[in-house]
C-alpha positions in Angstrom: 0.3 0.1 0.1 1.4 3.3 -0.9 -0.5 6.7 -0.9 -2.1 7.7 -4.5 -2.5 3.8 -5.3 -5.4 2.7 -6.9 -7.8 1.1 -5.4 -11.5 -0.9 -5.5 -13.8 -1.3 -2.4 -16.4 -3.8 -2.8 -19.9 -3.4 -0.9 -23.7 -3.5 -0.8 -24.7 0.4 -0.1 -27.4 2.3 -1.5 -29.4 -1.0 -2.9 -26.2 -2.0 -5.4 -25.2 -6.0 -4.0 -21.4 -6.5 -4.4 -20.9 -3.1 -6.4 -17.5 -1.7 -6.9 -16.2 1.6 -6.1 -12.9 3.0 -7.6 -10.5 5.3 -5.5 -7.1 6.1 -4.3 -5.2 5.7 -0.9 -4.8 9.2 0.5 -3.3 8.4 3.9 -1.8 5.2 5.8 -2.0 4.3 9.7 -5.0 6.9 10.3 -5.9 7.2 14.2 -10.1 7.0 14.7 -12.0 9.6 16.5 -14.3 7.0 17.9 -13.5 4.2 20.1 -15.5 1.9 18.4 -13.9 2.5 15.4 -10.5 0.4 14.3 -6.8 2.9 14.6 -4.3 2.6 11.8 -6.7 2.5 9.2 -5.9 3.1 5.2 -8.0 6.6 4.0 -9.7 6.2 0.6 -11.2 8.7 -1.6 -13.6 5.7 -3.0 -17.5 6.6 -2.3 -18.6 4.2 0.3 -21.7 4.7 2.2 -23.6 2.5 5.1 -23.7 -0.8 3.9 -20.4 -1.2 2.6 -18.7 -2.1 5.8 -17.0 -5.4 6.0 -16.5 -5.3 2.3 -12.7 -5.8 0.7 -10.7 -3.3 -0.5 -8.3 -4.8 -3.6 -5.1 -3.3 -5.1 -4.6 -2.9 -8.8 -3.4 -6.7 -8.6 -6.8 -7.8 -7.2 -5.5 -8.4 -3.6 -7.2 -7.8 -0.7 -5.4 -5.0 1.1 -8.0 -4.0 3.8 -11.5 -4.2 4.8 -14.1 -1.4 4.8 -14.4 0.2 8.5 -16.2 3.2 8.4 -16.4 6.8 6.5 -16.0 10.4 8.1 -17.4 13.8 7.3 -15.5 16.6 8.1 -16.7 20.0 7.7 -14.4 23.1 8.2 -11.6 21.3 6.0 -10.8 22.5 2.5 -10.0 20.1 -0.5 -11.9 17.2 0.6 -13.2 14.6 -1.3 -17.1 14.8 -2.2 -18.7 11.4 -3.7 -21.3 11.9 -6.3 -24.0 10.6 -4.3 -23.6 13.5 -1.9 -23.3 16.2 -4.6 -26.3 14.4 -5.8 -28.2 15.3 -2.2 -26.6 19.1 -2.6 -24.4 17.9 0.2 -21.0 19.1 0.1 -19.0 18.0 3.4 -15.4 16.6 3.2 -15.7 13.1 3.2 -13.5 10.1 3.4 -13.7 6.2 3.7 -11.7 4.1 5.8 -10.3 0.4 5.8 -8.4 -1.7 8.3 -5.4 -3.0 6.5 -4.7 -6.8 5.8 -1.2 -8.0 6.5 -0.5 -11.5 5.7 2.6 -11.2 7.6 1.1 -9.7 10.8 1.0 -11.8 14.3 -2.8 -11.2 14.5 -3.2 -12.7 10.6 -1.6 -16.0 12.0 -3.2 -16.1 15.5 -6.7 -15.6 13.8 -5.9 -18.3 10.8 -5.3 -20.9 13.8 -8.8 -20.4 15.1 -8.1 -17.5 17.6 -11.5 -16.0 18.8 -11.4 -12.2 19.8 -14.1 -10.3 21.6 -14.8 -7.3 23.7 -16.2 -6.3 26.9 -19.4 -5.0 27.1 -21.9 -3.7 29.8 -24.8 -5.2 28.0 -27.3 -2.3 26.7 -28.3 -0.5 23.8 -27.9 3.1 23.6 -30.7 5.7 23.4 -28.6 8.8 22.7 -26.1 11.0 24.6 -27.6 13.5 27.6 -26.3 17.0 27.6 -28.4 18.8 30.6 -28.0 22.2 29.5 -29.1 21.4 25.7 -31.7 19.2 26.9 -35.3 20.0 28.0 -35.5 16.6 29.6 -34.5 16.8 33.2 -32.4 13.3 33.8 -30.2 15.1 36.0 -27.4 17.5 36.5 -24.6 15.6 34.7 -24.2 14.6 31.0 -23.9 10.7 29.9 -24.9 8.3 27.6 -28.8 7.3 28.0 -29.2 3.6 28.6 -32.2 2.7 25.8 -32.7 -1.2 26.2 -30.9 -3.4 29.0 -29.9 -7.0 27.6 -31.7 -9.7 29.2 -29.3 -11.8 31.2 -26.4 -9.5 30.7 -24.0 -8.1 33.2 -26.2 -4.5 33.1 -29.4 -6.7 34.0 -27.6 -8.2 36.7 -26.4 -5.3 38.5 -29.8 -3.6 38.3 -28.9 -1.1 35.1 -32.7 -0.2 34.1 -34.3 0.2 30.5 -35.7 3.7 29.3 -39.4 4.1 30.3 -41.7 6.6 28.9 -44.5 8.1 31.1 -47.7 9.6 30.1 -48.3 13.0 31.0 -51.8 14.2 32.1 -53.6 16.9 33.2 -56.7 17.5 35.5 -59.1 16.4 32.9 -56.8 13.2 32.6 -55.9 14.6 28.8 -52.8 13.6 27.5 -50.4 16.6 27.3 -46.9 15.2 26.7 -44.7 12.4 27.2 -41.4 12.2 29.5 -39.0 9.6 29.8 -37.6 8.4 32.8 -33.9 6.7 32.2 -30.6 5.5 33.5 -27.4 8.0 32.7 -24.2 6.5 32.7 -22.3 9.4 33.9 -18.8 7.5 35.6 -17.0 4.1 35.4 -14.3 3.4 37.9 -14.9 7.3 39.2 -13.6 8.1 35.4 -16.3 10.6 34.3 -18.4 9.6 30.8 -20.0 12.4 29.4 -20.9 10.9 26.1 -21.1 7.0 24.7 -17.6 7.3 23.0 -15.7 8.0 26.3 -17.9 5.2 27.8 -16.8 2.9 25.1 -13.2 4.0 25.5 -13.3 3.1 28.7 -15.0 -0.1 28.7 -12.6 -1.1 26.0 -9.4 -0.9 27.9 -10.5 -3.3 30.3 -10.7 -6.8 30.0 -13.7 -9.4 29.7 -14.8 -10.6 33.2 -13.3 -7.5 34.9 -15.5 -6.3 37.7 -16.1 -2.1 37.0 -17.9 0.2 39.2 -20.8 2.3 37.5 -22.2 5.5 38.5 -25.8 5.9 37.4 -27.7 8.9 37.5 -31.7 8.5 37.9 -32.8 12.3 38.0 -31.5 13.5 41.0 -30.2 10.3 42.5 -27.1 8.6 41.9 -26.7 5.0 42.5 -23.5 3.1 42.2 -23.7 -0.4 40.3 -20.9 -3.1 40.7 -20.8 -5.7 37.5 -18.4 -7.8 35.8 -18.1 -7.1 32.2 -18.8 -9.7 29.7 -17.9 -11.0 26.2 -19.8 -8.9 23.4 -20.4 -12.4 21.2 -21.9 -13.9 24.6 -24.6 -11.1 25.5 -25.5 -9.8 22.5 -26.4 -13.4 20.8 
């Protein structure tokens, strides 16, 4: 792989099954901005979109040099590549695609070929959205953090007592429905380290080991509860 190399990525986005999308390599070894994306990736100009993740990136010899991982929009920078499907929509952000490199000589490649199984630690819930007190009319407490949407059954989260989001109907004196409000857990810290959004929470949890015990500080309105749980393996928790 070299900067400027021609590539073709194959994916299933925009209703095109196994469609080929051409481009070039623009950077190598790019660090991801989010904890749930791989780091050390290849940056590409191929016009990829959601649905292409997991597809191969091929070089001029037809060899797989990477696996499509994510796309990035970078408003405010100059000279970025704008793929045709964004031009058609009238959107003009700077844009790039990223792929995890494939290295046959790497130690990880050999271990995977030998049957080594890889997994990541999880708490066991799905995200609703990030809560930002000053920008949110809902009163979920004074601190920012990711809102728990659904607790996975039989997960470490359920065992520890984390609660799924609940919606409550609000009525006036004549019993007329005037609105709805949510009651939800907001995870504000792990082992006393603040988690102001889901990315911070994910980075914290991914730095731990499967089976490691952690302490969550959970905001329930104006109350904070402390829950202790043992992190589970993603493949086991989300089966």
